[in-house]
C-alpha positions as CSV (number, residue, x, y, z in Angstrom):
1,M,1.6,1.6,40.4
2,F,0.1,-1.8,39.6
3,S,-3.5,-0.5,39.9
4,V,-2.7,2.4,37.5
5,T,-1.1,0.0,35.0
6,R,-4.1,-2.3,35.3
7,I,-6.5,0.5,34.7
8,M,-4.6,1.7,31.6
9,L,-4.6,-1.9,30.3
10,V,-8.4,-2.2,30.8
11,V,-8.9,1.2,29.1
12,A,-6.7,0.1,26.2
13,L,-8.5,-3.2,25.8
14,S,-11.9,-1.5,26.0
15,L,-10.8,1.0,23.3
16,F,-9.6,-1.9,21.1
17,S,-12.9,-3.7,21.6
18,V,-14.9,-0.6,20.4
19,I,-12.6,-0.1,17.4
20,S,-12.9,-3.8,16.5
21,S,-16.7,-3.7,16.9
22,A,-17.0,-0.6,14.8
23,S,-14.8,-2.1,12.1
24,T,-17.1,-5.2,12.1
25,H,-20.2,-3.0,11.6
26,L,-18.5,-1.2,8.7
27,S,-17.5,-4.6,7.2
28,N,-21.1,-5.8,7.4
29,H,-22.3,-2.5,6.0
30,V,-20.1,-2.8,3.0
31,M,-21.1,-6.5,2.6
32,A,-24.8,-5.5,2.6
33,V,-24.3,-2.6,0.2
34,S,-22.6,-4.9,-2.2
35,Q,-25.3,-7.5,-2.0
36,S,-28.0,-4.9,-2.4
37,M,-26.3,-3.6,-5.5
38,S,-26.1,-7.0,-7.1
39,A,-29.8,-7.7,-6.3
40,F,-30.9,-4.2,-7.3
41,Y,-29.4,-4.5,-10.8
42,M,-30.3,-8.1,-11.1
43,Y,-33.9,-7.0,-10.8
44,S,-33.7,-5.0,-14.0
45,L,-31.6,-7.6,-15.8
46,S,-34.2,-10.2,-15.0
47,E,-37.0,-7.8,-16.3
48,G,-38.5,-7.3,-12.9
49,D,-38.3,-10.7,-11.1
50,N,-39.6,-9.9,-7.6
51,R,-37.3,-12.3,-6.0
52,Y,-34.5,-9.9,-6.5
53,K,-36.6,-7.0,-5.3
54,T,-37.2,-8.8,-2.1
55,E,-33.5,-9.4,-1.8
56,Y,-32.3,-5.9,-2.4
57,E,-34.9,-4.5,0.0
58,K,-33.7,-6.9,2.6
59,H,-30.0,-5.9,2.0
60,F,-30.9,-2.2,2.1
61,Q,-32.4,-2.7,5.5
62,S,-29.3,-4.6,6.7
63,A,-27.0,-1.9,5.3
64,E,-28.9,0.8,7.1
65,S,-28.9,-1.2,10.4
66,H,-25.1,-1.8,10.3
67,L,-24.4,1.8,9.3
68,G,-26.4,3.0,12.2
69,K,-24.4,0.8,14.6
70,F,-21.2,2.0,13.0
71,H,-22.2,5.6,13.6
72,K,-23.1,5.0,17.2
73,E,-19.6,3.6,17.9
74,D,-17.6,5.9,15.6
75,A,-19.6,9.0,14.7
76,V,-16.6,10.9,13.3
77,S,-15.7,8.2,10.8
78,A,-19.2,7.2,9.9
79,S,-20.8,10.7,9.6
80,D,-19.8,11.2,5.9
81,L,-21.1,7.8,4.9
82,Q,-24.3,8.3,6.8
83,N,-25.0,11.7,5.2
84,Q,-24.3,10.3,1.8
85,W,-26.4,7.2,2.3
86,K,-29.4,9.4,3.4
87,R,-29.1,11.4,0.2
88,L,-28.7,8.3,-2.0
89,R,-31.2,5.8,-0.5
90,P,-34.5,7.5,-1.6
91,G,-33.4,7.5,-5.2
92,L,-32.6,3.8,-5.3
93,K,-35.8,2.7,-7.0
94,Y,-36.9,1.9,-10.6
95,D,-39.3,3.5,-12.9
96,F,-40.9,1.2,-15.5
97,V,-41.0,2.7,-19.0
98,D,-42.8,0.9,-21.8
99,G,-40.4,-0.1,-24.5
100,A,-37.4,0.7,-22.3
101,G,-37.9,-1.5,-19.2
102,Y,-36.7,-0.6,-15.7
103,I,-35.0,2.7,-15.6
104,I,-32.8,4.3,-13.0
105,P,-31.2,7.8,-13.7
106,V,-27.6,7.8,-14.6
107,A,-26.8,10.2,-11.8
108,V,-28.3,7.9,-9.2
109,R,-26.4,4.9,-10.7
110,N,-23.1,7.0,-10.4
111,E,-23.9,8.0,-6.8
112,F,-24.6,4.3,-5.9
113,R,-21.3,3.3,-7.5
114,A,-19.4,6.1,-5.8
115,Y,-20.9,5.2,-2.4
116,L,-19.8,1.6,-2.6
117,T,-16.3,2.7,-3.7
118,K,-16.1,5.2,-0.8
119,A,-17.4,2.7,1.8
120,Y,-15.1,0.0,0.6
121,S,-12.1,2.4,0.6
122,K,-12.9,3.5,4.2
123,L,-13.0,-0.2,5.2
124,T,-9.7,-1.1,3.6
125,N,-8.0,1.8,5.3
126,T,-9.0,0.3,8.7
127,L,-7.6,-3.1,8.0
128,G,-4.2,-4.2,9.1
129,S,-1.8,-6.4,7.2
130,E,-2.6,-9.3,9.5
131,M,-5.9,-10.9,10.3
132,D,-7.0,-14.1,11.9
133,F,-8.4,-16.9,9.7
134,N,-12.0,-16.2,10.7
135,K,-11.7,-12.6,9.4
136,E,-9.9,-14.0,6.3
137,L,-13.0,-16.1,5.5
138,F,-15.3,-13.1,5.9
139,H,-13.1,-10.9,3.7
140,M,-12.9,-13.6,1.0
141,G,-16.7,-13.4,0.8
142,L,-16.7,-9.7,1.0
143,S,-14.2,-9.5,-2.0
144,V,-16.5,-11.7,-4.1
145,E,-19.5,-9.6,-3.2
146,V,-17.8,-6.3,-4.0
147,M,-16.4,-7.6,-7.3
148,S,-19.8,-9.1,-8.2
149,A,-21.6,-5.8,-7.3
150,R,-19.3,-4.0,-9.8
151,F,-20.0,-6.6,-12.4
152,F,-23.8,-6.2,-12.1
153,D,-23.4,-2.5,-12.1
154,I,-21.5,-2.6,-15.4
155,S,-23.7,-5.3,-16.9
156,S,-26.8,-3.2,-16.5
157,A,-25.2,0.1,-17.4
158,L,-26.1,1.5,-20.9
159,Y,-22.4,2.2,-21.7
160,G,-20.9,-0.7,-19.8
161,T,-17.2,-0.3,-18.9
162,M,-17.2,3.2,-20.6
163,S,-19.1,4.4,-17.6
164,I,-16.3,3.6,-15.2
165,A,-14.3,6.7,-14.1
166,N,-10.8,7.0,-12.6
167,K,-12.3,7.7,-9.2
168,D,-14.0,4.3,-9.3
169,G,-10.6,2.6,-9.4
170,A,-10.4,2.0,-5.6
171,I,-12.3,-1.1,-6.4
172,D,-9.8,-3.0,-8.5
173,P,-11.2,-6.4,-9.5
174,I,-8.0,-7.6,-11.0
175,Q,-6.0,-7.0,-7.8
176,M,-8.8,-8.2,-5.6
177,A,-9.0,-11.5,-7.5
178,K,-5.3,-12.0,-7.1
179,N,-5.6,-11.5,-3.4
180,L,-8.5,-13.8,-3.2
181,N,-6.7,-16.5,-5.1
182,A,-3.7,-16.2,-2.9
183,R,-5.8,-16.5,0.2
184,L,-7.5,-19.6,-1.2
185,E,-4.2,-21.2,-2.0
186,R,-2.7,-20.3,1.4
187,A,-5.6,-21.9,3.2
188,K,-4.7,-25.3,1.7
189,S,-1.6,-25.4,3.8
190,L,-3.4,-24.5,7.1
191,N,-4.2,-26.9,9.8
192,I,-8.0,-26.5,9.7
193,P,-10.9,-29.0,9.9
194,D,-11.5,-31.1,6.8
195,A,-15.1,-29.8,6.5
196,I,-13.7,-26.3,6.0
197,K,-11.2,-27.5,3.5
198,R,-14.1,-29.1,1.5
199,D,-16.0,-25.8,1.6
200,L,-13.0,-23.9,0.4
201,R,-12.4,-26.3,-2.5
202,Q,-16.0,-25.7,-3.6
203,V,-15.4,-22.0,-3.2
204,Q,-12.4,-22.1,-5.4
205,T,-14.2,-24.2,-8.1
206,K,-17.2,-21.8,-8.1
207,W,-15.0,-18.7,-8.1
208,R,-12.9,-20.0,-11.1
209,F,-16.2,-20.6,-13.0
210,I,-17.2,-16.9,-12.7
211,E,-13.8,-15.2,-12.2
212,D,-13.2,-14.1,-15.8
213,S,-16.7,-12.7,-16.2
214,V,-16.5,-10.8,-12.9
215,V,-13.0,-9.5,-13.2
216,N,-12.9,-8.7,-16.9
217,Y,-16.6,-7.9,-17.4
218,K,-16.9,-10.6,-20.0
219,D,-19.9,-12.7,-20.9
220,E,-22.4,-10.3,-19.5
221,A,-25.2,-12.5,-20.5
222,A,-24.0,-15.0,-17.9
223,Y,-25.3,-12.8,-15.0
224,L,-27.6,-15.5,-13.8
225,L,-24.7,-17.9,-13.3
226,V,-22.7,-15.1,-11.6
227,Y,-25.4,-14.3,-9.2
228,F,-26.0,-17.9,-8.3
229,N,-22.4,-18.7,-7.8
230,K,-21.4,-15.6,-5.9
231,S,-24.3,-16.2,-3.5
232,K,-23.2,-19.8,-3.1
233,I,-19.6,-18.8,-2.4
234,T,-20.8,-16.4,0.4
235,K,-22.9,-19.2,1.9
236,L,-20.0,-21.6,1.9
237,L,-17.7,-19.1,3.5
238,N,-20.3,-18.3,6.2
239,N,-20.6,-22.0,6.8
240,S,-16.9,-22.3,7.2
241,Q,-16.9,-19.4,9.7
242,N,-19.5,-21.3,11.7
243,L,-17.5,-24.5,11.6
244,L,-14.4,-22.7,12.7
245,A,-16.2,-21.2,15.7
246,K,-17.3,-24.7,16.8
247,A,-13.8,-26.3,16.2
């Protein structure tokens, strides 16, 4: 009887490990897609600065790698994303037109937006109501990257917010910002290393600096500041995760 119970426990733990690992690959995939979108549209907003091309190509590769790992561990859940990504990915490139700049077809832009919305929705459906602080740190950064990706999408779109459809509402920057602010406030009361608290204070300051632009799509000309600060926020949160692992 004991051996049977023990075997069942081992199987359950192994299954939980696989699910947790798959969720991690999906989280990292959504992160990389968000970062690639910001860099991709920043390339056109900067009139072809190759620094951003290097970045979005790097993030595209990361997105594909994590999606492949996610598919290996949960083929049923990942198959629709993988099929959609394979159709989308070849079209994610710019044509330069004299007098018009860097052009991407509206249909491709809409597909890219829809893909991020779908991937993010799939991820949020896998998350429980409770998560440890390490995951909280990651998802703070993920929220900032997803909101920023939507900002750069809108900032570079010909019709701005008018191009957003009801189906894109699964990414709700207003609610996501409220959740992020609540997490940052809650972290102040936690018993965590002072170095992490310092990082989180910087995160909060930098987030407040860009929040109104990112959430309400205001001051679109401030995209350089948004890009710098969102990237710095992610680095600070990654650093906090590393510090937490050593604590």
